[in-house]
N, C-alpha and C positions, 0 to 999 in steps of 0.2 A: 552529525553523523551522516545525514543524507548528502551534504555537499562533499564529504570525504568519499562517499561511495561513488558519486558522480565523477570526482576528480580521478579516481582509479581508472576510469574508462577513457581517459584522454581528454580531448578538447572539451571546452566548456559547452554544456548543452543549454540551450535556451528554448523556451516554448514547450510544446508537448513532448514528454519523454516517451520513448519507445519501450514500454515495460515488457512487452513480449520478447523483443530482441534481448533485453537485459537478462530475462530469465532463461531463454533458450540458448543464448550464445555466450554472453559476457560473464554471467554469474558462475557457470560451470568452470570457466577459466580461472576466476578469482577464488572459488571454493571448490576444489576438485571433488569433494565428497557430496556436493549438492546434487539432489535428484528432484526433477520436476516430473510428476506423474499426472498425466491427463487421463481422467477416469470417466466412464460413462456416467451420465447424470444419476442413474439409479444406484450407482455405487456410493454416492454421497447424497442420500435422499434428504438429509436435514441441513446440509451445509453447502455453500457455494464453493468453498475451498477449506482446506485444513492444513496447518503447518506443524511439523514436529521439529522444533529448533535443535534439539540435541542430536537428532538423526540427520539434520540438514535435508529434510524431506518436505516437499510441498506437494500436496494433492489438490487438483483443481478439476471441477466439473468440466466436461468437454464443452458444454454450451457457454460457460464463462470464458474459457480459453479462446474459443472461436469468436465470441463477442469482443474480447479484448483485441484479438487480431484484426477484427473489422473496425476497431476504433470505438466500440461502445463505452461511453464514459463510466458507467456504473461498473462494468466488468474490469476496466482498467484500474479503477479505484480498489476493487476487490483484490486484484493481484498486488497492488502497492501495499495494501493493508497486510496481506500475508507476508510480504517482504519485511514489513515492520516487525511482525512476530518473529521471523527468522533471525533478524539482527538484534532486536531488543530483549528477547526472552531466552537467550542461551543460558542454560543453567537454572532456569526457573522451573519449578515443579508446576505442572498444570494443575489448575484447580477449577472447581465448579462452584458457582454461588448457590447457596441453599438458604433455607430459613434460618439455619444456625450459623451462617457466615458472620464473622464480626464486621461491623461497619468499617468502611474505609473511604478515603478521599477519592474523588473522581480521578485524579492523576495517578492513583495507585492501581487503577483498573487496567488490565492488559488490553482490553478492547479499545478503550479510550486512547491508550498509548499507541496502538497500531493505527488507529484512525488519524492521530496527530502526525505520526510518521508519514503515512500515505499522503496527507495534505501537504506536508513540507516537501516530500519527494516530487509530487506531481505539480505543485504550485509553490515554488520556493519563495519565501518571504522577500528575499532580495529582489526578485523579479516582479512580484505583485504589489509591492508597496507604492508604486507610482501609478497603478491602474485606477481608473475612476469609476468603474462599475463592475458588478458581478457578471454582467453579460460579456464584458471584455475578457474577464478571467475565463469564462466558459469557452469562448471562442479561441483564445490564445493557447490554453492548456488542454483543451478537449476533456473537460470534466463536466459532471452533471450540474444542473442548476443548483441543487441543494448544496453540493460541495463548494461551488463558487460563491454562493450566498454566505455560507459559514466562513469561508476564507476572507471574503470582503468585510464581514463584520469584525473579524480578527484584526484586519488592517486598520479599520477605523478606531479600534480601541487603543492603538499604539500612539 
């Protein structure tokens, strides 16, 4: 799905994706109902960002948005994670885990799914499979060390 999204925007993108341009310019053209709201940090005290897939609404803390604009790897991952929720969880009723939640497999968890989407969006497997170190992934794709290490481990498992 991430490669399909990238293909919609034209030429093949390699290296670091411009997630801010995608959310500000390209996604509203693709999804006319999409709204990106930049909120003061105090308006999202417990969340860096929040997405409502059914409303095509993404709310982002101002500090996260500005961080992503400045190239902060963690903030870029947060926006890509929210993009994952937007596309993967259309029609899914939101849920909160509680003590009474039935057990489920990790791949059924919406947060794991959004993280996996963000990793593929920012560090496509086709591009990282020939890379020899997590540091190279960090530098080429402008992602955090933790994200690069996880992706590198995933490559080695293949």
